[in-house]
C-alpha positions as CSV (number, residue, x, y, z in Angstrom):
1,M,-120.4,-112.7,190.9
2,R,-123.6,-111.2,192.2
3,K,-123.5,-108.4,194.4
4,T,-124.9,-109.2,198.4
5,E,-126.0,-106.8,201.0
6,V,-126.6,-107.4,204.8
7,Y,-130.7,-107.2,206.1
8,Q,-130.4,-107.4,210.0
9,I,-134.4,-107.7,211.3
10,R,-135.5,-108.6,215.3
11,L,-137.6,-111.5,215.8
12,D,-139.3,-112.9,219.5
13,S,-136.8,-114.7,220.2
14,Q,-139.3,-117.8,220.9
15,E,-140.6,-117.8,217.5
16,K,-136.7,-117.6,216.0
17,K,-136.3,-120.7,218.0
18,Q,-139.1,-122.7,216.6
19,A,-138.4,-121.3,213.3
20,F,-134.5,-122.5,213.4
21,A,-136.5,-125.6,214.7
22,V,-138.5,-125.9,211.5
23,F,-136.0,-125.0,209.2
24,K,-133.4,-127.6,210.9
25,Q,-135.6,-130.7,210.2
26,L,-136.2,-129.5,206.5
27,G,-132.1,-129.1,206.6
28,I,-132.3,-125.5,205.1
29,T,-130.1,-123.0,207.4
30,P,-132.1,-119.7,208.8
31,A,-130.2,-117.6,205.4
32,Q,-131.1,-119.9,203.0
33,A,-134.9,-119.4,204.7
34,V,-134.8,-116.5,203.5
35,R,-133.4,-115.9,200.4
36,L,-136.6,-118.8,199.7
37,F,-139.2,-116.1,200.7
38,F,-138.1,-113.4,198.5
39,K,-137.2,-115.6,195.7
40,Q,-141.0,-116.9,195.9
41,V,-142.0,-112.6,196.2
42,V,-139.7,-112.3,193.0
43,L,-141.5,-114.9,191.4
44,T,-144.5,-114.0,192.1
45,K,-144.8,-110.3,193.1
46,S,-146.4,-111.1,196.2
47,I,-146.2,-112.4,199.0
48,P,-146.0,-116.5,198.8
49,F,-148.7,-117.0,201.5
50,A,-152.1,-116.1,202.7
51,I,-152.2,-112.7,204.6
52,E,-155.7,-112.7,206.6
53,N,-157.3,-110.2,208.9
54,Q,-160.3,-111.5,210.8
55,A,-160.8,-108.3,212.0
56,I,-161.8,-106.4,209.2
57,N,-165.4,-106.4,208.0
58,I,-166.5,-106.1,204.7
59,E,-170.0,-105.7,203.8
60,T,-169.7,-107.6,200.5
61,P,-167.1,-110.3,200.8
62,K,-165.0,-110.9,197.6
63,K,-163.7,-113.9,195.9
64,K,-159.8,-115.0,197.6
65,S,-157.7,-114.8,195.0
66,T,-155.8,-118.3,196.0
67,N,-152.8,-117.9,192.6
68,N,-149.8,-117.6,195.2
69,V,-150.6,-120.3,197.8
70,V,-149.1,-123.4,197.4
71,K,-152.3,-126.8,197.4
72,D,-151.8,-129.3,199.1
73,E,-151.2,-131.4,195.6
74,D,-148.2,-128.6,194.8
75,H,-146.2,-129.8,197.2
76,D,-143.7,-131.8,195.4
77,A,-143.3,-129.7,193.2
78,F,-142.3,-126.6,195.7
79,F,-140.1,-129.5,197.1
80,E,-138.7,-130.2,193.5
81,E,-137.7,-125.7,193.3
82,L,-136.5,-125.4,196.5
83,N,-133.9,-128.8,196.7
84,A,-133.3,-127.9,193.4
85,L,-132.6,-123.6,194.8
86,L,-130.6,-124.9,197.6
87,G,-128.6,-126.5,195.6
88,S,-127.3,-123.6,193.4
89,D,-126.6,-122.7,197.6
90,S,-124.7,-125.1,199.1
91,E,-123.2,-125.1,195.7
92,R,-121.6,-121.5,196.1
93,S,-121.0,-122.4,200.0
94,S,-118.6,-125.5,198.5
């Protein structure tokens, strides 16, 4: 069995409430959502969504890489991967 660790974070209470409601609608626990995020960081070696700062003023704009952004047509594959990952989580907790 793999060694696990506990990691605590502070969240804005309203954001936490809203995010937990989304997780519930998706049928996943907050812990599963965090593990999925970390799994995607490891797999893509990046943050798995675009992070932009509108306040940055760059004279020569660089072309944005969209390699790690999930596109609309990739949602089916994404949810298949999500279900596979969640399936392994639910097997461990049973």
